[in-house]
N, CA, C, O and CB atoms as a CASP TS submission, in Angstrom:
PFRMAT TS
TARGET T0000
AUTHOR 0000-0000-0000
METHOD Language model
MODEL 1
PARENT N/A
ATOM      1  N   MET     1     -15.617 -10.991  39.465  1.00  0.00           N
ATOM      2  CA  MET     1     -16.974 -11.421  40.121  1.00  0.00           C
ATOM      3  C   MET     1     -17.357 -10.666  41.243  1.00  0.00           C
ATOM      4  O   MET     1     -16.516 -10.004  41.850  1.00  0.00           O
ATOM      5  CB  MET     1     -16.968 -12.815  40.579  1.00  0.00           C
ATOM      6  N   ASN     2     -18.505 -10.695  41.574  1.00  0.00           N
ATOM      7  CA  ASN     2     -19.100 -10.261  43.037  1.00  0.00           C
ATOM      8  C   ASN     2     -19.941 -11.155  43.492  1.00  0.00           C
ATOM      9  O   ASN     2     -20.637 -11.932  42.839  1.00  0.00           O
ATOM     10  CB  ASN     2     -19.859  -8.972  43.101  1.00  0.00           C
ATOM     11  N   ASP     3     -19.859 -11.023  44.670  1.00  0.00           N
ATOM     12  CA  ASP     3     -21.049 -12.019  45.520  1.00  0.00           C
ATOM     13  C   ASP     3     -22.477 -11.621  45.651  1.00  0.00           C
ATOM     14  O   ASP     3     -23.188 -12.202  46.471  1.00  0.00           O
ATOM     15  CB  ASP     3     -20.679 -12.184  47.038  1.00  0.00           C
ATOM     16  N   LEU     4     -22.905 -10.750  44.962  1.00  0.00           N
ATOM     17  CA  LEU     4     -24.266 -10.319  44.954  1.00  0.00           C
ATOM     18  C   LEU     4     -25.339 -10.955  43.832  1.00  0.00           C
ATOM     19  O   LEU     4     -26.566 -10.928  43.937  1.00  0.00           O
ATOM     20  CB  LEU     4     -24.175  -8.844  44.783  1.00  0.00           C
ATOM     21  N   GLY     5     -24.543 -11.548  42.706  1.00  0.00           N
ATOM     22  CA  GLY     5     -25.249 -12.467  41.818  1.00  0.00           C
ATOM     23  C   GLY     5     -25.831 -11.505  40.611  1.00  0.00           C
ATOM     24  O   GLY     5     -26.652 -11.944  39.806  1.00  0.00           O
ATOM     25  N   HIS     6     -25.352 -10.208  40.561  1.00  0.00           N
ATOM     26  CA  HIS     6     -25.636  -9.451  39.567  1.00  0.00           C
ATOM     27  C   HIS     6     -24.857  -8.479  39.275  1.00  0.00           C
ATOM     28  O   HIS     6     -24.034  -8.206  40.149  1.00  0.00           O
ATOM     29  CB  HIS     6     -26.653  -9.046  39.665  1.00  0.00           C
ATOM     30  N   ALA     7     -24.832  -7.663  38.030  1.00  0.00           N
ATOM     31  CA  ALA     7     -23.657  -6.722  37.773  1.00  0.00           C
ATOM     32  C   ALA     7     -24.008  -5.477  38.474  1.00  0.00           C
ATOM     33  O   ALA     7     -25.155  -5.144  38.769  1.00  0.00           O
ATOM     34  CB  ALA     7     -23.370  -6.432  36.203  1.00  0.00           C
ATOM     35  N   ARG     8     -22.876  -4.777  38.732  1.00  0.00           N
ATOM     36  CA  ARG     8     -22.823  -3.378  39.348  1.00  0.00           C
ATOM     37  C   ARG     8     -22.248  -2.328  38.471  1.00  0.00           C
ATOM     38  O   ARG     8     -21.284  -2.674  37.788  1.00  0.00           O
ATOM     39  CB  ARG     8     -22.011  -3.385  40.610  1.00  0.00           C
ATOM     40  N   LEU     9     -22.654  -1.148  38.372  1.00  0.00           N
ATOM     41  CA  LEU     9     -22.006  -0.194  37.378  1.00  0.00           C
ATOM     42  C   LEU     9     -21.219   0.994  38.569  1.00  0.00           C
ATOM     43  O   LEU     9     -21.665   1.369  39.654  1.00  0.00           O
ATOM     44  CB  LEU     9     -23.412   0.611  36.158  1.00  0.00           C
ATOM     45  N   GLY    10     -20.038   1.342  37.944  1.00  0.00           N
ATOM     46  CA  GLY    10     -19.250   2.490  38.582  1.00  0.00           C
ATOM     47  C   GLY    10     -18.820   3.225  37.309  1.00  0.00           C
ATOM     48  O   GLY    10     -18.495   2.620  36.287  1.00  0.00           O
ATOM     49  N   MET    11     -18.835   4.543  37.417  1.00  0.00           N
ATOM     50  CA  MET    11     -18.320   5.347  36.451  1.00  0.00           C
ATOM     51  C   MET    11     -17.527   6.644  36.839  1.00  0.00           C
ATOM     52  O   MET    11     -17.771   7.239  37.889  1.00  0.00           O
ATOM     53  CB  MET    11     -19.368   5.665  35.677  1.00  0.00           C
ATOM     54  N   ALA    12     -16.588   7.051  35.972  1.00  0.00           N
ATOM     55  CA  ALA    12     -15.840   8.367  36.390  1.00  0.00           C
ATOM     56  C   ALA    12     -15.978   9.118  35.050  1.00  0.00           C
ATOM     57  O   ALA    12     -15.299   8.824  34.067  1.00  0.00           O
ATOM     58  CB  ALA    12     -14.130   8.159  36.918  1.00  0.00           C
ATOM     59  N   VAL    13     -16.814  10.016  35.067  1.00  0.00           N
ATOM     60  CA  VAL    13     -16.993  11.039  34.042  1.00  0.00           C
ATOM     61  C   VAL    13     -16.500  12.633  34.582  1.00  0.00           C
ATOM     62  O   VAL    13     -17.241  13.403  35.192  1.00  0.00           O
ATOM     63  CB  VAL    13     -18.635  10.997  33.629  1.00  0.00           C
ATOM     64  N   GLY    14     -15.332  12.861  34.267  1.00  0.00           N
ATOM     65  CA  GLY    14     -14.799  14.149  34.870  1.00  0.00           C
ATOM     66  C   GLY    14     -15.129  15.525  34.177  1.00  0.00           C
ATOM     67  O   GLY    14     -15.324  15.598  32.964  1.00  0.00           O
ATOM     68  N   LEU    15     -15.171  16.389  34.850  1.00  0.00           N
ATOM     69  CA  LEU    15     -15.463  17.869  34.246  1.00  0.00           C
ATOM     70  C   LEU    15     -14.327  18.131  33.219  1.00  0.00           C
ATOM     71  O   LEU    15     -14.713  18.696  32.196  1.00  0.00           O
ATOM     72  CB  LEU    15     -15.451  19.143  35.482  1.00  0.00           C
ATOM     73  N   LYS    16     -13.050  17.844  33.284  1.00  0.00           N
ATOM     74  CA  LYS    16     -12.132  18.139  32.410  1.00  0.00           C
ATOM     75  C   LYS    16     -12.408  17.559  31.027  1.00  0.00           C
ATOM     76  O   LYS    16     -12.130  18.033  29.925  1.00  0.00           O
ATOM     77  CB  LYS    16     -10.928  17.740  32.924  1.00  0.00           C
ATOM     78  N   VAL    17     -13.069  16.328  31.372  1.00  0.00           N
ATOM     79  CA  VAL    17     -13.293  15.384  30.079  1.00  0.00           C
ATOM     80  C   VAL    17     -14.538  15.875  29.184  1.00  0.00           C
ATOM     81  O   VAL    17     -14.472  15.856  27.955  1.00  0.00           O
ATOM     82  CB  VAL    17     -13.609  13.761  30.577  1.00  0.00           C
ATOM     83  N   THR    18     -15.686  16.318  29.885  1.00  0.00           N
ATOM     84  CA  THR    18     -16.696  16.667  29.349  1.00  0.00           C
ATOM     85  C   THR    18     -16.752  18.139  29.229  1.00  0.00           C
ATOM     86  O   THR    18     -17.218  18.589  28.182  1.00  0.00           O
ATOM     87  CB  THR    18     -17.675  16.122  29.964  1.00  0.00           C
ATOM     88  N   GLY    19     -16.407  18.836  30.009  1.00  0.00           N
ATOM     89  CA  GLY    19     -16.399  20.448  29.470  1.00  0.00           C
ATOM     90  C   GLY    19     -17.205  21.156  30.726  1.00  0.00           C
ATOM     91  O   GLY    19     -16.609  22.030  31.355  1.00  0.00           O
ATOM     92  N   ASN    20     -18.498  20.807  31.088  1.00  0.00           N
ATOM     93  CA  ASN    20     -19.294  21.178  31.991  1.00  0.00           C
ATOM     94  C   ASN    20     -20.337  20.484  32.493  1.00  0.00           C
ATOM     95  O   ASN    20     -20.666  19.462  31.891  1.00  0.00           O
ATOM     96  CB  ASN    20     -19.657  22.081  31.685  1.00  0.00           C
ATOM     97  N   GLY    21     -21.025  20.857  33.615  1.00  0.00           N
ATOM     98  CA  GLY    21     -22.134  19.776  34.276  1.00  0.00           C
ATOM     99  C   GLY    21     -23.168  19.291  33.345  1.00  0.00           C
ATOM    100  O   GLY    21     -23.598  18.141  33.441  1.00  0.00           O
ATOM    101  N   VAL    22     -23.608  20.157  32.403  1.00  0.00           N
ATOM    102  CA  VAL    22     -24.651  19.843  31.530  1.00  0.00           C
ATOM    103  C   VAL    22     -24.201  18.476  30.938  1.00  0.00           C
ATOM    104  O   VAL    22     -24.801  17.423  31.154  1.00  0.00           O
ATOM    105  CB  VAL    22     -24.899  20.993  30.441  1.00  0.00           C
ATOM    106  N   ARG    23     -23.114  18.594  30.189  1.00  0.00           N
ATOM    107  CA  ARG    23     -22.422  17.386  29.359  1.00  0.00           C
ATOM    108  C   ARG    23     -22.099  16.394  30.136  1.00  0.00           C
ATOM    109  O   ARG    23     -22.247  15.257  29.689  1.00  0.00           O
ATOM    110  CB  ARG    23     -21.177  17.706  28.641  1.00  0.00           C
ATOM    111  N   ARG    24     -21.607  16.574  31.419  1.00  0.00           N
ATOM    112  CA  ARG    24     -21.183  15.525  32.177  1.00  0.00           C
ATOM    113  C   ARG    24     -22.305  14.686  32.578  1.00  0.00           C
ATOM    114  O   ARG    24     -22.184  13.461  32.556  1.00  0.00           O
ATOM    115  CB  ARG    24     -20.461  15.978  33.285  1.00  0.00           C
ATOM    116  N   ASN    25     -23.388  15.248  32.942  1.00  0.00           N
ATOM    117  CA  ASN    25     -24.681  14.477  33.511  1.00  0.00           C
ATOM    118  C   ASN    25     -25.316  13.733  32.164  1.00  0.00           C
ATOM    119  O   ASN    25     -25.794  12.603  32.269  1.00  0.00           O
ATOM    120  CB  ASN    25     -25.925  15.669  34.287  1.00  0.00           C
ATOM    121  N   ARG    26     -25.290  14.442  30.885  1.00  0.00           N
ATOM    122  CA  ARG    26     -25.575  13.783  29.755  1.00  0.00           C
ATOM    123  C   ARG    26     -24.985  12.268  29.498  1.00  0.00           C
ATOM    124  O   ARG    26     -25.629  11.237  29.307  1.00  0.00           O
ATOM    125  CB  ARG    26     -25.156  14.660  28.774  1.00  0.00           C
ATOM    126  N   VAL    27     -23.668  12.439  29.548  1.00  0.00           N
ATOM    127  CA  VAL    27     -22.835  11.301  29.416  1.00  0.00           C
ATOM    128  C   VAL    27     -23.330  10.063  30.597  1.00  0.00           C
ATOM    129  O   VAL    27     -23.610   8.881  30.397  1.00  0.00           O
ATOM    130  CB  VAL    27     -21.216  11.858  29.632  1.00  0.00           C
ATOM    131  N   ARG    28     -23.309  10.841  31.859  1.00  0.00           N
ATOM    132  CA  ARG    28     -23.453   9.802  32.817  1.00  0.00           C
ATOM    133  C   ARG    28     -24.955   9.133  32.884  1.00  0.00           C
ATOM    134  O   ARG    28     -25.129   8.049  33.442  1.00  0.00           O
ATOM    135  CB  ARG    28     -23.056  10.407  34.178  1.00  0.00           C
ATOM    136  N   ARG    29     -26.171   9.973  32.184  1.00  0.00           N
ATOM    137  CA  ARG    29     -27.236   9.262  31.938  1.00  0.00           C
ATOM    138  C   ARG    29     -27.128   8.307  30.792  1.00  0.00           C
ATOM    139  O   ARG    29     -27.753   7.247  30.754  1.00  0.00           O
ATOM    140  CB  ARG    29     -28.237  10.100  31.780  1.00  0.00           C
ATOM    141  N   LEU    30     -26.424   8.663  29.991  1.00  0.00           N
ATOM    142  CA  LEU    30     -26.264   7.648  28.719  1.00  0.00           C
ATOM    143  C   LEU    30     -25.619   6.371  29.170  1.00  0.00           C
ATOM    144  O   LEU    30     -26.066   5.282  28.809  1.00  0.00           O
ATOM    145  CB  LEU    30     -25.308   8.281  27.490  1.00  0.00           C
ATOM    146  N   ILE    31     -24.467   6.498  30.035  1.00  0.00           N
ATOM    147  CA  ILE    31     -23.925   5.339  30.446  1.00  0.00           C
ATOM    148  C   ILE    31     -24.864   4.257  31.600  1.00  0.00           C
ATOM    149  O   ILE    31     -24.861   3.034  31.732  1.00  0.00           O
ATOM    150  CB  ILE    31     -22.588   5.856  31.032  1.00  0.00           C
ATOM    151  N   ARG    32     -25.634   5.371  32.324  1.00  0.00           N
ATOM    152  CA  ARG    32     -26.583   4.198  33.081  1.00  0.00           C
ATOM    153  C   ARG    32     -27.898   3.832  32.576  1.00  0.00           C
ATOM    154  O   ARG    32     -28.521   2.935  33.143  1.00  0.00           O
ATOM    155  CB  ARG    32     -26.918   4.590  34.481  1.00  0.00           C
ATOM    156  N   GLU    33     -28.465   4.537  31.398  1.00  0.00           N
ATOM    157  CA  GLU    33     -29.348   3.805  30.597  1.00  0.00           C
ATOM    158  C   GLU    33     -28.809   2.666  29.756  1.00  0.00           C
ATOM    159  O   GLU    33     -29.398   1.587  29.815  1.00  0.00           O
ATOM    160  CB  GLU    33     -29.968   4.690  29.782  1.00  0.00           C
ATOM    161  N   SER    34     -28.029   2.765  29.186  1.00  0.00           N
ATOM    162  CA  SER    34     -27.397   1.520  28.527  1.00  0.00           C
ATOM    163  C   SER    34     -26.845   0.444  29.329  1.00  0.00           C
ATOM    164  O   SER    34     -26.633  -0.671  28.850  1.00  0.00           O
ATOM    165  CB  SER    34     -26.341   1.902  27.717  1.00  0.00           C
ATOM    166  N   PHE    35     -26.555   0.816  30.802  1.00  0.00           N
ATOM    167  CA  PHE    35     -26.336  -0.342  31.500  1.00  0.00           C
ATOM    168  C   PHE    35     -27.576  -1.093  32.049  1.00  0.00           C
ATOM    169  O   PHE    35     -27.603  -2.294  32.318  1.00  0.00           O
ATOM    170  CB  PHE    35     -25.476  -0.018  32.533  1.00  0.00           C
ATOM    171  N   ARG    36     -28.607  -0.206  32.176  1.00  0.00           N
ATOM    172  CA  ARG    36     -29.633  -0.722  32.538  1.00  0.00           C
ATOM    173  C   ARG    36     -30.525  -1.771  31.566  1.00  0.00           C
ATOM    174  O   ARG    36     -31.245  -2.716  31.891  1.00  0.00           O
ATOM    175  CB  ARG    36     -30.246   0.320  32.911  1.00  0.00           C
ATOM    176  N   LEU    37     -30.230  -1.290  30.408  1.00  0.00           N
ATOM    177  CA  LEU    37     -30.924  -2.145  29.357  1.00  0.00           C
ATOM    178  C   LEU    37     -30.095  -3.414  29.223  1.00  0.00           C
ATOM    179  O   LEU    37     -30.682  -4.438  28.873  1.00  0.00           O
ATOM    180  CB  LEU    37     -31.055  -1.382  27.906  1.00  0.00           C
ATOM    181  N   HIS    38     -28.600  -3.451  29.503  1.00  0.00           N
ATOM    182  CA  HIS    38     -28.096  -4.676  29.329  1.00  0.00           C
ATOM    183  C   HIS    38     -27.672  -5.582  30.644  1.00  0.00           C
ATOM    184  O   HIS    38     -27.171  -6.701  30.531  1.00  0.00           O
ATOM    185  CB  HIS    38     -27.008  -4.452  28.483  1.00  0.00           C
ATOM    186  N   GLN    39     -27.904  -5.035  31.718  1.00  0.00           N
ATOM    187  CA  GLN    39     -27.290  -5.685  32.961  1.00  0.00           C
ATOM    188  C   GLN    39     -27.885  -7.053  33.356  1.00  0.00           C
ATOM    189  O   GLN    39     -27.409  -7.743  34.257  1.00  0.00           O
ATOM    190  CB  GLN    39     -27.460  -4.741  34.170  1.00  0.00           C
ATOM    191  N   HIS    40     -29.025  -7.417  32.573  1.00  0.00           N
ATOM    192  CA  HIS    40     -29.582  -8.650  32.780  1.00  0.00           C
ATOM    193  C   HIS    40     -28.745  -9.802  31.883  1.00  0.00           C
ATOM    194  O   HIS    40     -28.675 -11.002  32.153  1.00  0.00           O
ATOM    195  CB  HIS    40     -31.134  -8.537  32.406  1.00  0.00           C
ATOM    196  N   GLU    41     -28.200  -9.188  30.875  1.00  0.00           N
ATOM    197  CA  GLU    41     -27.185 -10.077  30.190  1.00  0.00           C
ATOM    198  C   GLU    41     -25.785 -10.280  30.686  1.00  0.00           C
ATOM    199  O   GLU    41     -25.042 -11.139  30.211  1.00  0.00           O
ATOM    200  CB  GLU    41     -27.027  -9.621  28.928  1.00  0.00           C
ATOM    201  N   LEU    42     -25.463  -9.509  31.602  1.00  0.00           N
ATOM    202  CA  LEU    42     -23.995  -9.622  32.170  1.00  0.00           C
ATOM    203  C   LEU    42     -23.865 -10.352  33.141  1.00  0.00           C
ATOM    204  O   LEU    42     -24.893 -10.461  33.809  1.00  0.00           O
ATOM    205  CB  LEU    42     -23.410  -8.503  32.584  1.00  0.00           C
ATOM    206  N   PRO    43     -22.706 -11.090  33.609  1.00  0.00           N
ATOM    207  CA  PRO    43     -22.355 -11.926  34.632  1.00  0.00           C
ATOM    208  C   PRO    43     -22.355 -10.931  36.041  1.00  0.00           C
ATOM    209  O   PRO    43     -22.447  -9.704  36.055  1.00  0.00           O
ATOM    210  CB  PRO    43     -20.875 -12.651  34.247  1.00  0.00           C
ATOM    211  N   ALA    44     -22.250 -11.660  36.969  1.00  0.00           N
ATOM    212  CA  ALA    44     -22.122 -11.029  38.320  1.00  0.00           C
ATOM    213  C   ALA    44     -20.611 -10.031  38.613  1.00  0.00           C
ATOM    214  O   ALA    44     -19.899 -10.282  39.585  1.00  0.00           O
ATOM    215  CB  ALA    44     -22.186 -12.378  39.411  1.00  0.00           C
ATOM    216  N   VAL    45     -20.332  -9.100  37.805  1.00  0.00           N
ATOM    217  CA  VAL    45     -19.167  -8.377  37.983  1.00  0.00           C
ATOM    218  C   VAL    45     -19.484  -6.878  38.238  1.00  0.00           C
ATOM    219  O   VAL    45     -20.585  -6.352  38.074  1.00  0.00           O
ATOM    220  CB  VAL    45     -18.285  -8.571  36.795  1.00  0.00           C
ATOM    221  N   ASP    46     -18.434  -6.322  38.632  1.00  0.00           N
ATOM    222  CA  ASP    46     -18.403  -4.794  38.903  1.00  0.00           C
ATOM    223  C   ASP    46     -17.604  -4.157  37.626  1.00  0.00           C
ATOM    224  O   ASP    46     -16.419  -4.414  37.412  1.00  0.00           O
ATOM    225  CB  ASP    46     -17.580  -4.420  40.447  1.00  0.00           C
ATOM    226  N   VAL    47     -18.370  -3.318  36.828  1.00  0.00           N
ATOM    227  CA  VAL    47     -18.076  -2.677  35.841  1.00  0.00           C
ATOM    228  C   VAL    47     -17.829  -1.326  36.076  1.00  0.00           C
ATOM    229  O   VAL    47     -18.672  -0.648  36.663  1.00  0.00           O
ATOM    230  CB  VAL    47     -18.907  -2.862  35.014  1.00  0.00           C
ATOM    231  N   PHE    48     -16.671  -0.804  35.651  1.00  0.00           N
ATOM    232  CA  PHE    48     -16.210   0.504  35.905  1.00  0.00           C
ATOM    233  C   PHE    48     -15.954   1.230  34.488  1.00  0.00           C
ATOM    234  O   PHE    48     -15.036   0.849  33.761  1.00  0.00           O
ATOM    235  CB  PHE    48     -14.900   0.437  36.817  1.00  0.00           C
ATOM    236  N   VAL    49     -16.877   2.379  34.100  1.00  0.00           N
ATOM    237  CA  VAL    49     -16.605   3.050  32.858  1.00  0.00           C
ATOM    238  C   VAL    49     -15.967   4.275  33.082  1.00  0.00           C
ATOM    239  O   VAL    49     -16.446   5.001  33.954  1.00  0.00           O
ATOM    240  CB  VAL    49     -17.770   3.267  32.088  1.00  0.00           C
ATOM    241  N   THR    50     -14.954   4.654  32.448  1.00  0.00           N
ATOM    242  CA  THR    50     -14.190   5.877  32.637  1.00  0.00           C
ATOM    243  C   THR    50     -14.591   6.653  31.028  1.00  0.00           C
ATOM    244  O   THR    50     -14.658   6.033  29.967  1.00  0.00           O
ATOM    245  CB  THR    50     -12.308   5.480  32.984  1.00  0.00           C
ATOM    246  N   ALA    51     -14.772   7.824  31.166  1.00  0.00           N
ATOM    247  CA  ALA    51     -15.103   8.603  30.175  1.00  0.00           C
ATOM    248  C   ALA    51     -13.752   9.322  29.431  1.00  0.00           C
ATOM    249  O   ALA    51     -13.061  10.129  30.053  1.00  0.00           O
ATOM    250  CB  ALA    51     -16.100   9.580  30.767  1.00  0.00           C
ATOM    251  N   ARG    52     -13.552   9.061  28.479  1.00  0.00           N
ATOM    252  CA  ARG    52     -12.431   9.690  27.499  1.00  0.00           C
ATOM    253  C   ARG    52     -12.585  11.099  26.991  1.00  0.00           C
ATOM    254  O   ARG    52     -13.709  11.600  27.027  1.00  0.00           O
ATOM    255  CB  ARG    52     -12.329   8.867  26.241  1.00  0.00           C
ATOM    256  N   ASN    53     -11.536  11.808  26.507  1.00  0.00           N
ATOM    257  CA  ASN    53     -11.685  13.191  25.889  1.00  0.00           C
ATOM    258  C   ASN    53     -12.506  13.164  24.631  1.00  0.00           C
ATOM    259  O   ASN    53     -12.906  14.213  24.126  1.00  0.00           O
ATOM    260  CB  ASN    53     -10.301  13.805  25.554  1.00  0.00           C
ATOM    261  N   ASP    54     -12.778  11.916  24.087  1.00  0.00           N
ATOM    262  CA  ASP    54     -13.384  11.958  22.684  1.00  0.00           C
ATOM    263  C   ASP    54     -15.011  11.946  23.074  1.00  0.00           C
ATOM    264  O   ASP    54     -15.870  12.039  22.197  1.00  0.00           O
ATOM    265  CB  ASP    54     -12.848  10.520  21.631  1.00  0.00           C
ATOM    266  N   VAL    55     -15.258  11.850  24.176  1.00  0.00           N
ATOM    267  CA  VAL    55     -16.771  11.786  24.617  1.00  0.00           C
ATOM    268  C   VAL    55     -17.230  13.359  24.386  1.00  0.00           C
ATOM    269  O   VAL    55     -18.355  13.449  23.895  1.00  0.00           O
ATOM    270  CB  VAL    55     -16.986  11.220  26.396  1.00  0.00           C
ATOM    271  N   ARG    56     -16.572  14.597  24.648  1.00  0.00           N
ATOM    272  CA  ARG    56     -16.907  15.766  24.533  1.00  0.00           C
ATOM    273  C   ARG    56     -17.574  15.899  23.242  1.00  0.00           C
ATOM    274  O   ARG    56     -18.586  16.600  23.262  1.00  0.00           O
ATOM    275  CB  ARG    56     -15.866  16.564  24.736  1.00  0.00           C
ATOM    276  N   ALA    57     -17.245  15.396  22.150  1.00  0.00           N
ATOM    277  CA  ALA    57     -17.948  15.947  20.948  1.00  0.00           C
ATOM    278  C   ALA    57     -18.610  14.880  20.417  1.00  0.00           C
ATOM    279  O   ALA    57     -19.211  15.185  19.386  1.00  0.00           O
ATOM    280  CB  ALA    57     -17.071  16.590  19.903  1.00  0.00           C
ATOM    281  N   ALA    58     -18.728  13.657  20.769  1.00  0.00           N
ATOM    282  CA  ALA    58     -19.490  12.598  20.440  1.00  0.00           C
ATOM    283  C   ALA    58     -21.002  12.620  20.459  1.00  0.00           C
ATOM    284  O   ALA    58     -21.558  12.938  21.510  1.00  0.00           O
ATOM    285  CB  ALA    58     -19.097  11.685  21.185  1.00  0.00           C
ATOM    286  N   PRO    59     -21.608  12.359  19.554  1.00  0.00           N
ATOM    287  CA  PRO    59     -23.177  12.378  19.407  1.00  0.00           C
ATOM    288  C   PRO    59     -23.596  11.020  20.503  1.00  0.00           C
ATOM    289  O   PRO    59     -22.807  10.158  20.889  1.00  0.00           O
ATOM    290  CB  PRO    59     -23.738  12.085  17.485  1.00  0.00           C
ATOM    291  N   ALA    60     -24.944  11.122  20.827  1.00  0.00           N
ATOM    292  CA  ALA    60     -25.196   9.750  21.728  1.00  0.00           C
ATOM    293  C   ALA    60     -25.319   8.525  20.921  1.00  0.00           C
ATOM    294  O   ALA    60     -25.469   7.440  21.483  1.00  0.00           O
ATOM    295  CB  ALA    60     -26.561   9.816  22.594  1.00  0.00           C
ATOM    296  N   PRO    61     -25.269   8.620  19.712  1.00  0.00           N
ATOM    297  CA  PRO    61     -25.505   7.155  19.186  1.00  0.00           C
ATOM    298  C   PRO    61     -24.265   6.573  19.195  1.00  0.00           C
ATOM    299  O   PRO    61     -24.289   5.347  19.299  1.00  0.00           O
ATOM    300  CB  PRO    61     -26.123   7.016  17.744  1.00  0.00           C
ATOM    301  N   ALA    62     -22.976   7.193  19.101  1.00  0.00           N
ATOM    302  CA  ALA    62     -21.602   6.856  19.030  1.00  0.00           C
ATOM    303  C   ALA    62     -21.080   6.553  20.551  1.00  0.00           C
ATOM    304  O   ALA    62     -20.163   5.796  20.870  1.00  0.00           O
ATOM    305  CB  ALA    62     -20.794   8.067  18.308  1.00  0.00           C
ATOM    306  N   ILE    63     -21.847   7.287  21.342  1.00  0.00           N
ATOM    307  CA  ILE    63     -21.478   6.775  22.820  1.00  0.00           C
ATOM    308  C   ILE    63     -22.269   5.534  23.119  1.00  0.00           C
ATOM    309  O   ILE    63     -21.803   4.742  23.937  1.00  0.00           O
ATOM    310  CB  ILE    63     -21.821   7.902  24.002  1.00  0.00           C
ATOM    311  N   ASN    64     -23.401   5.290  22.548  1.00  0.00           N
ATOM    312  CA  ASN    64     -24.208   3.976  22.851  1.00  0.00           C
ATOM    313  C   ASN    64     -23.533   2.737  21.972  1.00  0.00           C
ATOM    314  O   ASN    64     -23.673   1.566  22.324  1.00  0.00           O
ATOM    315  CB  ASN    64     -25.922   4.194  22.399  1.00  0.00           C
ATOM    316  N   GLU    65     -22.780   3.128  20.780  1.00  0.00           N
ATOM    317  CA  GLU    65     -22.117   2.048  20.389  1.00  0.00           C
ATOM    318  C   GLU    65     -21.025   1.667  20.944  1.00  0.00           C
ATOM    319  O   GLU    65     -20.766   0.463  20.973  1.00  0.00           O
ATOM    320  CB  GLU    65     -21.895   2.103  19.327  1.00  0.00           C
ATOM    321  N   SER    66     -20.258   2.497  21.434  1.00  0.00           N
ATOM    322  CA  SER    66     -19.134   2.524  22.210  1.00  0.00           C
ATOM    323  C   SER    66     -19.346   1.319  23.368  1.00  0.00           C
ATOM    324  O   SER    66     -18.559   0.404  23.610  1.00  0.00           O
ATOM    325  CB  SER    66     -18.945   4.045  22.810  1.00  0.00           C
ATOM    326  N   LEU    67     -20.635   1.589  24.008  1.00  0.00           N
ATOM    327  CA  LEU    67     -20.988   1.138  25.356  1.00  0.00           C
ATOM    328  C   LEU    67     -21.706  -0.295  24.874  1.00  0.00           C
ATOM    329  O   LEU    67     -21.773  -1.251  25.647  1.00  0.00           O
ATOM    330  CB  LEU    67     -22.053   2.319  26.278  1.00  0.00           C
ATOM    331  N   GLU    68     -22.165  -0.333  23.689  1.00  0.00           N
ATOM    332  CA  GLU    68     -22.548  -1.744  23.226  1.00  0.00           C
ATOM    333  C   GLU    68     -21.297  -2.596  22.944  1.00  0.00           C
ATOM    334  O   GLU    68     -21.339  -3.776  23.292  1.00  0.00           O
ATOM    335  CB  GLU    68     -23.442  -1.684  21.897  1.00  0.00           C
ATOM    336  N   ARG    69     -20.143  -2.099  22.326  1.00  0.00           N
ATOM    337  CA  ARG    69     -19.033  -2.946  22.334  1.00  0.00           C
ATOM    338  C   ARG    69     -18.546  -3.499  23.689  1.00  0.00           C
ATOM    339  O   ARG    69     -18.218  -4.678  23.823  1.00  0.00           O
ATOM    340  CB  ARG    69     -18.001  -2.254  21.723  1.00  0.00           C
ATOM    341  N   LEU    70     -18.518  -2.714  24.556  1.00  0.00           N
ATOM    342  CA  LEU    70     -18.207  -3.067  26.075  1.00  0.00           C
ATOM    343  C   LEU    70     -19.056  -4.142  26.488  1.00  0.00           C
ATOM    344  O   LEU    70     -18.481  -5.137  26.929  1.00  0.00           O
ATOM    345  CB  LEU    70     -18.438  -1.860  27.085  1.00  0.00           C
ATOM    346  N   TRP    71     -20.301  -4.149  26.437  1.00  0.00           N
ATOM    347  CA  TRP    71     -21.124  -5.021  26.918  1.00  0.00           C
ATOM    348  C   TRP    71     -20.902  -6.283  26.192  1.00  0.00           C
ATOM    349  O   TRP    71     -21.213  -7.317  26.784  1.00  0.00           O
ATOM    350  CB  TRP    71     -22.434  -4.548  26.867  1.00  0.00           C
ATOM    351  N   ARG    72     -20.459  -6.357  25.112  1.00  0.00           N
ATOM    352  CA  ARG    72     -20.168  -7.728  24.444  1.00  0.00           C
ATOM    353  C   ARG    72     -19.056  -8.285  24.790  1.00  0.00           C
ATOM    354  O   ARG    72     -18.943  -9.507  24.891  1.00  0.00           O
ATOM    355  CB  ARG    72     -20.112  -7.714  23.085  1.00  0.00           C
ATOM    356  N   LYS    73     -18.092  -7.440  25.014  1.00  0.00           N
ATOM    357  CA  LYS    73     -17.020  -7.881  25.520  1.00  0.00           C
ATOM    358  C   LYS    73     -16.944  -8.673  27.094  1.00  0.00           C
ATOM    359  O   LYS    73     -16.104  -9.515  27.415  1.00  0.00           O
ATOM    360  CB  LYS    73     -16.281  -6.742  25.431  1.00  0.00           C
ATOM    361  N   ILE    74     -17.877  -8.234  27.811  1.00  0.00           N
ATOM    362  CA  ILE    74     -18.131  -8.506  29.023  1.00  0.00           C
ATOM    363  C   ILE    74     -18.787  -9.698  29.157  1.00  0.00           C
ATOM    364  O   ILE    74     -18.420 -10.590  29.923  1.00  0.00           O
ATOM    365  CB  ILE    74     -18.742  -7.573  29.565  1.00  0.00           C
ATOM    366  N   ARG    75     -19.999  -9.764  28.251  1.00  0.00           N
ATOM    367  CA  ARG    75     -20.997 -10.972  28.316  1.00  0.00           C
ATOM    368  C   ARG    75     -20.415 -12.005  27.884  1.00  0.00           C
ATOM    369  O   ARG    75     -19.587 -12.025  26.972  1.00  0.00           O
ATOM    370  CB  ARG    75     -22.223 -10.871  27.576  1.00  0.00           C
ATOM    371  N   PRO    76     -21.010 -13.390  28.826  1.00  0.00           N
ATOM    372  CA  PRO    76     -20.317 -14.289  28.426  1.00  0.00           C
ATOM    373  C   PRO    76     -20.674 -15.067  27.207  1.00  0.00           C
ATOM    374  O   PRO    76     -21.797 -15.024  26.706  1.00  0.00           O
ATOM    375  CB  PRO    76     -20.188 -14.954  29.360  1.00  0.00           C
ATOM    376  N   SER    77     -19.638 -15.816  26.720  1.00  0.00           N
ATOM    377  CA  SER    77     -20.062 -16.619  25.214  1.00  0.00           C
ATOM    378  C   SER    77     -21.231 -17.479  25.227  1.00  0.00           C
ATOM    379  O   SER    77     -21.576 -18.068  24.202  1.00  0.00           O
ATOM    380  CB  SER    77     -18.911 -17.640  24.686  1.00  0.00           C
TER
END
């Protein structure tokens, strides 16, 4: 929990994982947009998303589905 009253996002998307800057920024944009759409449903926590090797070949819908599962885990019941 944080003292701010809203969720915050941090992320680690390395060049080794994504391959180049274009792909890295694409993944970061997808993460930020997904967080923006779900932040009002999340408790006041600091969320840190780390990209894994599978993200390099993953299409955007697969990345979004993975993030949806993450938000569901964090969301209060």
